[in-house]
C-alpha positions in Angstrom: 102.0 -47.2 -114.2 100.8 -45.9 -110.8 103.0 -46.8 -107.8 101.6 -48.5 -104.8 102.6 -48.5 -101.2 104.2 -51.8 -100.1 102.8 -53.8 -97.2 105.8 -54.0 -95.0 105.4 -50.6 -93.2 101.8 -51.7 -92.2 103.0 -55.1 -91.1 105.7 -53.5 -89.0 103.5 -50.8 -87.5 101.9 -52.8 -84.7 105.2 -54.0 -83.4 106.6 -50.4 -83.7 103.7 -49.0 -81.7 103.8 -51.7 -79.1 107.5 -51.1 -78.3 106.9 -47.3 -78.3 104.0 -47.7 -75.9 105.7 -50.2 -73.6 108.7 -47.9 -73.3 106.6 -44.9 -72.5 104.5 -46.7 -70.0 107.4 -48.5 -68.2 109.7 -45.5 -67.8 109.4 -43.7 -64.5 109.1 -39.9 -64.8 109.4 -37.3 -62.1 108.0 -34.1 -63.7 104.4 -35.5 -63.4 105.0 -36.2 -59.7 105.9 -32.6 -59.1 103.9 -30.4 -61.3 100.1 -30.2 -61.2 99.1 -31.8 -64.5 96.3 -30.3 -66.5 94.9 -30.5 -70.1 93.9 -27.5 -72.2 92.2 -26.9 -75.5 93.2 -23.3 -75.7 96.1 -21.4 -77.4 97.1 -20.2 -74.0 96.0 -20.3 -70.3 96.0 -17.3 -68.1 95.9 -17.6 -64.4 95.9 -15.2 -61.4 96.9 -16.5 -58.0 94.5 -14.9 -55.5 94.6 -14.6 -51.7 92.2 -16.3 -49.4 90.0 -14.3 -47.0 91.2 -13.0 -43.7 89.4 -14.2 -40.5 85.8 -14.2 -39.3 84.7 -11.2 -37.3 82.4 -11.1 -34.3 78.8 -10.5 -35.4 76.5 -8.8 -33.0 72.8 -9.7 -32.7 70.9 -8.3 -35.7 74.1 -7.0 -37.3 74.7 -7.7 -41.0 77.3 -10.2 -42.1 80.6 -8.6 -43.2 81.6 -9.5 -46.8 85.1 -9.6 -48.0 86.8 -10.2 -51.4 90.2 -11.9 -52.0 93.1 -9.9 -53.3 94.3 -10.9 -56.8 98.0 -11.6 -57.3 99.9 -11.3 -60.5 98.7 -12.5 -63.9 100.7 -15.4 -65.5 100.3 -16.7 -69.1 101.0 -20.3 -70.2 101.6 -20.6 -73.9 102.0 -24.2 -75.2 105.1 -24.8 -77.4 105.2 -27.5 -80.1 107.7 -30.4 -80.1 108.3 -33.1 -82.7 110.7 -35.7 -83.8 110.7 -38.5 -86.3 112.4 -41.8 -87.1 112.7 -43.8 -90.3 113.1 -47.5 -90.9 114.7 -48.5 -94.2 113.5 -51.3 -96.4 116.8 -53.0 -96.0 116.4 -53.1 -92.2 113.0 -54.8 -92.7 114.2 -57.2 -95.4 117.2 -58.3 -93.4 115.0 -58.9 -90.4 117.0 -56.4 -88.2 114.3 -56.4 -85.6 116.7 -55.3 -82.9 117.5 -52.1 -84.7 113.8 -51.5 -85.6 112.8 -52.1 -82.0 115.5 -49.6 -80.8 114.1 -47.0 -83.2 110.7 -47.1 -81.6 112.2 -47.2 -78.1 114.4 -44.2 -79.0 111.4 -42.1 -80.0 109.6 -42.8 -76.8 112.7 -42.0 -74.8 113.2 -38.8 -76.7 109.8 -37.5 -75.6 110.3 -38.6 -72.0 113.7 -36.9 -72.0 112.3 -33.7 -73.4 109.6 -33.5 -70.8 111.8 -34.3 -67.9 114.4 -31.7 -68.9 111.7 -29.1 -69.5 110.2 -29.6 -66.0 113.6 -29.9 -64.3 114.9 -26.6 -65.8 112.3 -24.7 -63.8 114.4 -25.8 -60.8 117.8 -25.7 -62.5 117.3 -22.1 -63.6 114.9 -21.3 -60.7 117.4 -18.9 -59.2 117.5 -16.7 -62.3 114.7 -14.3 -63.2 113.2 -15.3 -66.5 114.4 -18.9 -66.1 116.7 -20.5 -68.6 117.6 -23.7 -70.5 114.4 -25.2 -72.0 112.2 -23.5 -69.4 112.3 -19.8 -70.0 109.4 -18.3 -68.0 108.6 -14.9 -66.6 106.8 -15.0 -63.3 104.0 -12.6 -62.3 106.2 -10.7 -59.9 109.1 -10.8 -62.4 111.4 -12.4 -59.8 113.1 -15.8 -60.0 111.1 -18.7 -58.7 113.5 -18.8 -55.7 114.2 -15.3 -54.5 114.7 -13.4 -51.3 112.4 -10.5 -52.2 109.1 -11.7 -53.5 106.7 -8.7 -53.4 103.0 -8.7 -52.6 100.0 -7.1 -54.2 98.6 -6.5 -50.7 99.0 -3.4 -48.7 101.4 -3.6 -45.8 102.6 -7.1 -46.7 106.4 -7.1 -46.9 108.7 -9.0 -49.2 109.2 -12.7 -48.5 111.9 -15.3 -49.2 111.9 -18.9 -50.4 115.7 -19.0 -51.1 118.9 -20.0 -49.4 122.4 -21.1 -50.4 122.9 -23.4 -47.4 124.0 -27.0 -48.0 121.7 -29.8 -47.1 121.8 -30.8 -43.4 119.3 -31.0 -40.5 119.6 -27.3 -39.6 119.2 -25.9 -43.1 116.3 -28.2 -43.8 114.6 -27.2 -40.6 115.1 -23.5 -41.5 113.4 -24.2 -44.9 110.5 -25.9 -43.3 109.9 -23.2 -40.7 110.2 -20.5 -43.4 107.6 -22.3 -45.6 105.1 -22.6 -42.8 105.5 -18.9 -42.1 104.5 -18.0 -45.7 101.7 -15.4 -45.9 99.3 -14.6 -48.7 98.6 -11.2 -50.2 96.4 -10.3 -47.2 99.1 -11.1 -44.8 97.3 -14.3 -43.7 99.2 -17.6 -43.2 99.1 -19.6 -46.4 99.0 -22.8 -44.3 101.9 -24.3 -46.3 102.7 -27.9 -45.1 106.0 -28.9 -46.8 106.0 -32.7 -47.5 108.5 -33.3 -50.2 112.3 -33.0 -50.5 113.7 -33.0 -54.1 117.4 -33.7 -54.6 119.9 -34.6 -57.4 121.5 -38.1 -57.4 124.6 -36.7 -55.7 122.6 -35.8 -52.6 120.5 -39.0 -52.5 122.7 -40.7 -49.8 122.7 -37.6 -47.6 119.0 -37.1 -48.0 118.2 -40.8 -47.2 120.4 -40.6 -44.1 118.7 -37.3 -43.0 115.2 -38.6 -43.6 115.4 -42.2 -42.5 117.9 -42.5 -39.6 116.3 -43.3 -36.3 118.6 -41.0 -34.4 119.8 -37.5 -35.1 122.5 -37.3 -37.8 126.0 -36.2 -36.8 125.7 -36.4 -33.1 126.4 -39.0 -30.4 123.4 -37.8 -28.3 120.6 -40.3 -28.1 118.0 -37.9 -29.6 115.3 -38.9 -32.0 115.6 -37.8 -35.6 113.0 -35.0 -36.0 113.2 -35.4 -39.8 112.4 -39.2 -39.8 109.2 -39.8 -41.9 108.6 -36.1 -42.2 109.1 -35.7 -45.9 108.9 -38.0 -48.9 112.1 -38.0 -51.1 112.2 -37.5 -54.8 115.6 -38.1 -56.5 115.5 -36.4 -59.9 118.4 -37.1 -62.3 117.5 -34.1 -64.4 118.3 -31.6 -61.7 121.9 -33.0 -61.4 125.0 -31.4 -62.9 125.1 -33.9 -65.8 121.7 -32.6 -67.0 122.6 -28.9 -66.6 121.6 -28.6 -63.0 123.6 -28.8 -59.8 124.9 -31.5 -57.6 124.5 -29.3 -54.5 121.0 -27.7 -55.0 118.0 -29.1 -53.1 114.3 -28.1 -53.0 111.3 -28.5 -50.7 107.8 -28.7 -51.9 104.2 -28.7 -50.5 102.6 -31.0 -53.0 99.1 -29.9 -52.0 99.5 -26.1 -52.2 102.2 -25.3 -54.7 101.4 -23.4 -57.9 103.7 -25.3 -60.3 101.4 -26.0 -63.4 101.7 -28.1 -66.5 99.3 -27.8 -69.4 99.2 -30.5 -72.1 97.6 -29.1 -75.3 98.2 -32.1 -77.5 100.0 -35.5 -77.3 98.9 -38.0 -79.8 101.6 -40.6 -79.3 103.3 -42.1 -82.3 102.0 -41.3 -85.8 102.7 -43.1 -89.0 103.8 -45.0 -91.0 104.4 -42.8 -94.0 106.1 -44.4 -96.9 108.8 -42.5 -98.8 108.9 -43.8 -102.3 112.3 -42.3 -103.2 114.2 -43.7 -100.2 112.0 -46.8 -99.8 111.8 -46.0 -96.1 108.9 -45.8 -93.7 108.6 -42.9 -91.3 107.1 -42.6 -87.8 106.9 -39.3 -85.8 105.8 -37.9 -82.5 104.3 -34.5 -81.9 103.2 -32.8 -78.7 102.3 -29.4 -77.3 102.6 -28.3 -73.7 103.3 -25.4 -71.4 104.5 -25.3 -67.9 105.4 -22.7 -65.3 104.2 -21.4 -61.9 101.4 -19.1 -61.0 102.9 -18.2 -57.7 106.1 -18.9 -55.8 104.4 -20.0 -52.6 104.7 -23.7 -51.7 108.2 -24.2 -52.9 111.6 -23.5 -51.4 115.0 -23.7 -53.1 118.7 -23.8 -52.1 121.8 -23.6 -54.3 123.4 -25.7 -51.6 126.9 -24.2 -52.3 127.1 -22.0 -49.1 127.8 -19.0 -51.3 
């Protein structure tokens, strides 16, 4: 006698999907507020950061216009990785009306995806002082340097090495140094990149310090009646996943130009929750999630990092 699939997995499916979707939609994430989010249909994406042009030149009457080409930077390849996870609901859970446990199963799947993406994105910062990266974000940059380094080379002639790295702890002076350094960044032609830093990213352990630094009316740590030059200058992102408990640091801090950085995220596939599939032998129903994405950076310009340990 042929076996048939029971109805209960299909009856449970709408509730399972609703809880999954609600959890995913209501959970605030940070990676998508930092990386430039893109979609791709390819097996890999290849990018080259190129310079701009230099400056206009004086044109005499009747003279021809001077034409100029940008200078290419280094090639970078983004190859999506595949991620998946599943959860099963037993017939006993359904028969006994254990809706709390079933609801938690759906919520746990959504949380697992969010957690994976957050950690993946954060590890570009957590291991950003190490060439090749680390953790869940192993990535080789075009110039083979760490994301944050003191000796980024250039493909242009006569353009020296540049730094977007320090070890200073977070205070007004170190933040000002970072902002000035970022605004002095030049491209591969030696022209100002026109970086305008607008975001400070810190772990929870530095949230209080950062809020005081960015929101106080007067200068921090002085009795002088000076205005606070940092007030309203930067938006603040507090990211749990760059803290020590997530494999990062409680002292490291980062500055970003959200309009000109080259941090890229490519989503190849993300179908949400799939299922249910009924397992005849265990009498369980299974749901799974599957996604493919890649992330990295096409160029170091537009970001600045500090270990914050004064080493």
